[in-house]
N, C-alpha and C positions, 0 to 999 in steps of 0.2 A: 741726289741731283741738287744743283744750285737753283733755288727758286727765287726769282726777283718778284717782290711784292710791291705794288703801287698802292698807296693809301694816303689818308689825310694827316696833316700836321696841325689842323685847326683845333683850337680849344673852345670853339663855339658850337660844337655839335652834340647831339644826343650821346650820353655816355654808353648807350647800347652799342654804338659803332666801335668805341674803344674796347669794349668787352669782346666784340667780334674779332678785332685785330689780335687781341690776346689769345683767343681760341685758335686762330690761325697759327700763331707762333707756337703754341703748345702742340698742335697737330703736326706742324712741320718738324719739330724736334722729335716727336714720338716716332715719326716715319724715317728719321735719320737723315734729313736733308740739311742743306746749308741755306741760310737766309742772306739774300742780297737786297738791300733796301736803301732808301734815300738818306740814311745817316742822321736823322733827327731823333731827339729823345723825348719829344712831347706828343701828346694825343695818341692817335692810332699808331703812328710810326714808332713811338717810344714803347707803347704797350706790346706791340708785335715783337720788337727786338728783345725786350726784357723777358717775355714769356718763352721765346725761342731759347735764350741762354739758360733760363731756369730749367728747361728740359734737356739741356746739354748740347744744344745746337751751336755750331760755329756761325758767327754773324759778321757780315761784311756791310759796312755803311759807307755810302758815297755821297759827299755833300760839297757844294760849291762854297768857296771861302766867303762869298757875300751873304750866304744864308747860315753860316756856322753859328753866329750869335743869335740870329732871328729864330731859327728852329732849334736852338740849343743842341749842339752836336752831341751825338751818342758816344761819349768818350769811353764807355764801357765796351764798345764793339771790339770784337777780336781783331778786326781790321777796320780802321776809320781812314778812308781815303778822302783827302781834301783836294778839290779840283779848282781850276781857275774860272771855269765857266759851266753853265748849265749843260751845254752841248757835250762838253767833256764828261760831265757827270753821267749823262744818259748813255754815252758810248761805253763807258766802263761798266755800268750796270748791265747793258745789253750783252757785252762781251763775256761777262762773268756768269751769265744766266744760262740755264738749260731749259727754262720755261718761265712764263710770266703769269702772275695772278693779280688781278685788279680788284681791290675792295672799294666800297663807297668812298668817294673823295670829291675834291673840287676841280678847279681849272687845271692845276698842275697834273693831277691824276688823269684827267681826261686827255691832256696833251700827251702824256707818256703812253697811255693806252693807244691812242690813235696813231702815234708815230710807229710803235712796234707792230701794230696791226697792218699798217700800210707796208712796212718793210716785209712782212710775211706775204702780203699780196704780190709784192714785186719780186718775190723769190730771193730776198736778201738773207733770210734765215729760215731754219727748219724747226723752230721751237714752238711748242703749244702756247696759245694765248687764251686765257680763261678769265671770265668775269664772274665774281661771286656776288650775286645780287639776291639776297635772301628775303628782302622786303620791298622790292620794286623801285629802289632809288634810280636805277638805270632803265626803267620801263619806257620812258619817253625816248631815250637813245635807241632802244631796240625798235620801237615803232618808227622812228625816223629812218633807221637803216632799212627797214622793210619797205617804207615808202620810197626811198631812193632806189631800191631794187625794182619796185613796181613801176617807177618812172624811167627806168633804164640807165640811171646814173651809176649803179653798182650792179655787178653781175653776181648771181647766186653763189658761185664758188668763192668769191671774195668775202661775201657775207658769212659763208659757212666756215671760214677759217677761224672766226671768233666763236668760242664755245662758252655757253652759259651754264652756271651752276647755282643751286639754291641752298646748298649746305657746305660746310667746311670739308667733311669727308668726301663728298661728291667732287668738290673742286680738286682735291689732291688725287683722287682716283683718275680724274681726267688728265691732270698734269702728268702723272706717272705713266699712264697708257700712251699719251701723246709723245712723251720723251722716249719711251721704249720702242714704240712702233713707228716713229718718224712721222707722226700725224702733222699735216701741214708742211711736209718735207719741201725743201727748197726745190724749185723747178723753174723752168723758163716760163714767165707769164705771157699770156696772149697780148696782142697789141691793145685790145680793149681794156684789159686789166691794167696795163701800164698807164693808159690814159686816165683811168679811174684813180689809180694810186697817186698820180701827179696832180 
């Protein structure tokens, strides 16, 4: 399967997160998957792609022209796709992916996660969406979503589309099961879910 991984390109983070990204790349390759990523060669993004290639995986990087120099494009990618805009970048990543895995990251990572999650809620895709949160980076996000459910802003089925994992093997097990069984399969959302998604 083609796994789209959202992760950080920041060089101001704890090196443990870079090591986590490399572990994800190694496991992805070991399981015979293809990596789809943001096309950067630094920090987590670079470690992820290098580890995937070291294990024999095919890598697809998608990066906007404006970020090519800033994120130092991953010119070693098997495919490096340079786009005109961020929206085009995300559309290509979404289209090429069979499932989505989010690692710890910043605003860009959050934005990608929320967009693909909302698309699943709206029935626009049938692909699994997983967060790998091994040490609680996203704990406040999880609490926020639960609070939104409790206050009626988000319905439980929308919350439940997002699956949480605490280890790399668990994350890939969930992705593989979701892609194989059609977890989160595209469906016609309720009127309430459409309102929440918008």
